[in-house]
N, C-alpha and C positions, 0 to 999 in steps of 0.2 A: 504494500499499500504506500501511496506517496504521502509526503509530509505536507499537509495543507495548512499548517499553522502559520500565522503571521507573528513573528517575534519583533517587538519594538523596545528599544532602549532610547527614549527621547533625549535629544540635546537638552542640556540644562539639568539633567540628573546624572549622578555618578555612574560609571560603568559597573554594573553589578555582577558581570559574568565571572570575575575572579572569586566572588563569594558564592557561586553556584546557583545563580538564578537570573532571570530577566524581569524587567519591570512590568511588561505587558505581553500577554499571549492571547491570541484570539483565533477563531476558526469558524467556518460555516458548518452547520450540521447539528446533530442531536447530542446533548450533554450526557455523559455517563459518569456516575459518581462511584469511586472505588473506596470502600471503607478502609479503616486502619489496618495496615499490614505490618506484622512484626515477625521476629525470628521464631516462627512456630513450625512445629512438624505437622503432619496431616491429622493429628488428633487435637491440635490447638495448644499443645504444651510448648513452653518456651524452650528452645534448643539452647543448651549451655554454650557459652562462648563469650569472648570479650566484645567490646563495642564494635570493632571492625567486623568481626564475624557476624554480629547481629545485623549490622547495616547490610552486609552482603546477602544474608538470608532474607531480610525484609524486602530488598530489591528483587530478589528471586521470586518471592511470593507476590509482589506487585506485578511482575512480568506474567506470572501464571494467571492472576486475576484478570489482567487485561486480555490475555490470549483467550481466556474463557468466554469473552464476548467479542472475539474477533479483532481485537485491537492490540497495539504495541506501544512502546515508549513514545514513538513519534506522534501519537495522538494526544498525549498528555499536555494540557495547557496550564494546569495549576497543581502544586503540591503543598501539602501541609506536612511538616516534619516536626517531630517531638523527641527531644533529647533529655534524658535524665542527667542531672548534674552537668549541664552544658559547659564546655570550656573550649578554648581555641584548638587544642589537639583534636577533640572530637569533630569540631568544625572542619578542620583539614581533612580528616578521614571521610566525612560526608561529602565535602567538595570534590574529592577524587572519585567517589562513587557516582555523583551527579554528572560530572564531566565524562566518566566512562559510559554512562547510559545515554547521555544527550549531546555530547561533544560541546560545541559552542552555541547550539540552539536550545538553550535551557528554558524550561517552563517558568512561569511565575511561581514564587515560593514564599511561604511564611514559615519561619523556624521558631519554635517555642521551646525554651528551656523549662523543664518541669521537675518537680520534686520526685514524682513517681508516675508510673503508668498502671494499666489495669491489672496486670498480674505480677507477682513477685519475680524478680530476675529480669524483667523487660527493661532494656536500656534505650531502645529506639523504636519508633513507630512512624509510618508514613501513610498518608492518604492522598488521593489524587482525583482530579477532575479531568476527564478526557473528552474528546469530541469525535463522535462517529461522523466520518465524512458524509456530506450531503450527496444524495443520489444525483448523478448527472442527468441532463435532459434525455428524454427517451428518443431513440432514433426512429 
């Protein structure tokens, strides 16, 4: 599928891409909301691991959720990320994962540092808004 998102980082605002996001992302089509994905196994249990391992697993689960509705990372226009005990080291790990998934066409994102998440042992969670491409004109 093609990347039909429009990514905009307007003049007058700082370049957010080194921080792992874009200011504005838009696309024509149907919105699809992906609930929080975390480092879970197929039973919902938190998979043991450090922050980097949890981010990797969470991104893998996000990929599976998107694929389940016929979409991929290229369809994502907005992310919400949640980091327990946020610090600059964790931000760097997240930034590498974001650039690995989206390159320089990063979705809009809000990062929230939190005291805890839903289950013991959770260090990271990510949710997304994607856009299912609009159907083209019928021939």
